[in-house]
C-alpha positions in Angstrom: 0.0 0.0 0.0 1.1 3.5 -0.9 0.2 6.4 1.4 -1.3 8.2 -1.6 -3.8 5.4 -1.9 -5.7 6.7 1.2 -8.1 9.6 1.5 -6.4 10.7 4.7 -3.9 9.4 7.3 -4.7 6.0 8.7 -5.6 7.4 12.1 -8.3 9.7 10.6 -10.0 6.9 8.6 -13.4 5.5 9.7 -13.1 2.7 7.1 -10.1 1.0 5.5 -10.0 -2.1 3.4 -7.2 -3.4 1.1 -7.4 -6.6 -0.9 -4.9 -8.1 -3.3 -5.0 -10.9 -5.8 -2.5 -12.5 -8.2 -3.9 -12.5 -11.7 -3.0 -14.9 -14.6 -1.4 -11.9 -16.4 -0.5 -8.3 -15.8 -3.1 -5.6 -16.3 -3.1 -1.8 -16.1 -5.4 -0.3 -13.4 -7.7 1.0 -16.1 -7.8 -2.5 -17.8 -8.7 -4.0 -14.4 -11.5 -1.4 -13.9 -12.9 -2.0 -17.4 -13.0 -5.8 -16.9 -14.5 -5.6 -13.4 -17.1 -3.1 -14.4 -18.0 -4.6 -17.8 -20.6 -6.8 -16.1 -21.2 -5.5 -12.5 -22.5 -8.1 -10.1 -26.3 -8.1 -10.2 -26.6 -7.4 -6.5 -24.8 -4.1 -7.1 -27.6 -2.7 -9.2 -30.1 -3.5 -6.4 -27.7 -2.2 -3.7 -27.3 1.1 -5.5 -31.0 1.5 -6.0 -31.6 1.0 -2.3 -28.7 3.3 -1.4 -30.0 6.0 -3.7 -33.6 5.7 -2.4 -32.5 6.0 1.3 -29.7 8.5 0.9 -31.7 10.9 -1.2 -34.0 11.5 1.8 -31.0 12.9 3.6 -29.9 15.2 0.8 -27.3 12.9 -0.7 -27.0 12.9 -4.5 -28.0 9.8 -6.3 -25.0 7.9 -7.8 -26.8 5.3 -9.9 -24.1 2.7 -9.7 -21.8 1.4 -12.4 -22.6 1.8 -16.1 -20.3 -0.8 -17.5 -19.0 1.7 -20.0 -15.5 0.9 -21.2 -12.9 3.7 -21.2 -9.7 3.6 -23.3 -8.0 6.3 -21.3 -8.6 8.7 -18.4 -6.9 11.7 -17.0 -7.2 13.6 -13.7 -10.6 15.4 -13.6 -12.4 12.8 -15.6 -15.3 10.7 -14.2 -15.5 6.9 -14.1 -19.2 6.6 -13.3 -19.7 8.5 -10.0 -16.0 8.6 -9.1 -13.7 11.5 -9.8 -10.3 10.5 -11.2 -7.8 12.2 -8.9 -4.7 10.3 -9.9 -3.6 8.2 -12.8 -0.3 6.6 -13.6 0.8 3.3 -15.3 0.4 1.5 -12.0 -2.3 3.4 -10.1 -5.8 4.8 -10.6 -7.1 7.0 -7.7 -10.8 7.5 -7.6 -12.8 9.6 -5.1 -16.3 10.7 -4.2 -16.7 13.4 -1.7 -19.8 15.0 -0.1 -20.8 16.6 3.2 -21.2 13.2 4.9 -18.1 11.4 3.8 -15.0 11.3 1.6 -14.2 8.1 -0.2 -11.1 7.0 -2.1 -10.7 3.8 -4.0 -7.2 3.1 -5.3 -6.6 0.5 -7.9 -2.9 -0.4 -8.0 -1.0 -3.0 -10.1 2.4 -4.4 -9.6 3.1 -7.0 -12.3 0.2 -9.5 -12.1 -0.7 -8.4 -8.6 -3.8 -6.2 -8.4 -4.7 -4.4 -5.2 -7.9 -2.4 -4.4 -7.7 -0.2 -1.4 -10.7 1.7 -0.1 -10.6 4.4 2.6 -13.3 6.6 4.1 -13.4 9.7 6.3 -16.8 10.4 7.8 -18.0 13.9 8.6 -21.2 13.5 10.6 -23.7 11.0 12.1 -25.2 10.2 8.7 -21.8 9.3 7.3 -21.2 7.0 10.3 -24.6 5.4 10.0 -24.2 4.9 6.3 -20.9 3.1 6.8 -22.4 0.6 9.2 -23.9 -1.6 6.5 -21.7 -0.4 3.6 -18.4 -1.2 5.2 -18.9 -5.0 5.6 -20.8 -5.2 2.3 -18.0 -3.4 0.5 -15.4 -6.0 1.6 -17.6 -8.8 0.3 -18.3 -7.0 -3.0 -14.6 -6.3 -3.7 -13.6 -9.9 -2.8 -16.3 -11.1 -5.3 -15.2 -8.7 -8.0 -11.5 -9.8 -7.7 -12.5 -13.4 -7.8 -14.7 -12.9 -10.9 -11.8 -11.0 -12.6 -9.3 -13.7 -11.9 -11.8 -16.3 -13.2 -12.5 -14.3 -16.4 -8.8 -14.1 -17.2 -8.2 -17.8 -17.0 
């Protein structure tokens, strides 16, 4: 893990998860994103609908989920679905979403055939803390599933 992969210092984080997997071949971070998002897990569509319906009542913008749209290139300032691209290099893609309740960063990093996804969150208020109660554990399971599906698709 690289310190730049976090939204804030470790002691300020309300949530942290980092998962790695060895793939059958090396990918760039954007290639990994494209492959993982090409066919998002069906439960994600449902989860984002529920998230948007509940969060909208608290003034949180709807994010809609993942489009599955393939991107051939990105630069800082672009959007990958609801994420803002804050950093891009041959071995890292830094994605954020920030609002008045929480700041989120997902870092997709590659080192040879090793892919690591690190997610970190800083919460700003009670709604942010309540939001992370179900989202934190679910996020770990979802990322684990995405990584397993990616490895299987590359075999």
